N, C-alpha and C positions, 0 to 999 in steps of 0.2 A: 328271673323262676321269684324271689323274692321278696315281691307286689302279694305275688302268689298264692306264694304260700302265708302272706302276711293280711294276705282279703279273704282263704282258707278259716282260717284262725280266727276274726272279728266274728264271721259267720260262728263258727263255732260253740262261736261265747254268745252268740248273742241265740244259742238251738236253730241254730239251719241248719244243715244244712242242700248242697246241689246238689241238682237234682242232674241236669243237662249245660253246656255249654257251644255251642254256637259260635265260633270263627269265626269272619275271614278277614283275610287276607288281604292285599294290596303294592302290590310291588312287578316290575316287571322280571329284573334280575337278580337272585335264582328264580330257576321253575322252582315250581315252590312241589313238585312230586311226592320229585325219586326223596323227600324229602322226608315228607309226606308223614303216616307213620312213626318213625323221632321223632320228631313234631307232635302229636299227638300223646306219646308215649308219655313224652317229659314234663309237657301239661296233665296229666292224667297225674304221674306219679306227684309234683305238685299240687295236686291238692288234695293227694289225695280221693281216688274216683278212676273209674271205670276209664281204661283210656273207650271204648265203644258210647260209654256219654257225653266225647268231647264228637262236634262234625270239629272241620275246617275245609277252608273253601278259601282259592287263589282268584284273582284276580291283574289286569293289567288296568289301566288306565287310558291307553290306546295315542301313549307316547303324548298326552293332556301333563303342561305341566310337566312341577319340582319329579311326583312320581313317573313319571312318565316317560322321564329325561332322562331316571336310572339315579337321579339325587336321595331319589327319597323315597318313606316305603313309610303305610299306614298297617293299619291293622280296627276290627271290628270285636270283639266282645259285647252277645245273653249272656246273659247264667239261668237259669232257671233255677233257684230256689224249691224248698221245702220247710217245714218245719220240719225239728229232729223227734 
């Protein structure tokens, strides 16, 4: 959350704001669905944006590699920003 807050601050200092955030979490366990809304709300809170502007999806690695073996997880995020 500290990283997200710092990124938001740097954007604001540069005159930009986050419009939308699209996140994909790649993880075998735990399943994300039961925690999805809480994760979205936490991320939105750290970025000071509406939770509806945070899209969160999860997928598995189909048992392949360290992620598939449950030893790791990864996340990909794309932010749409605009001049404030």
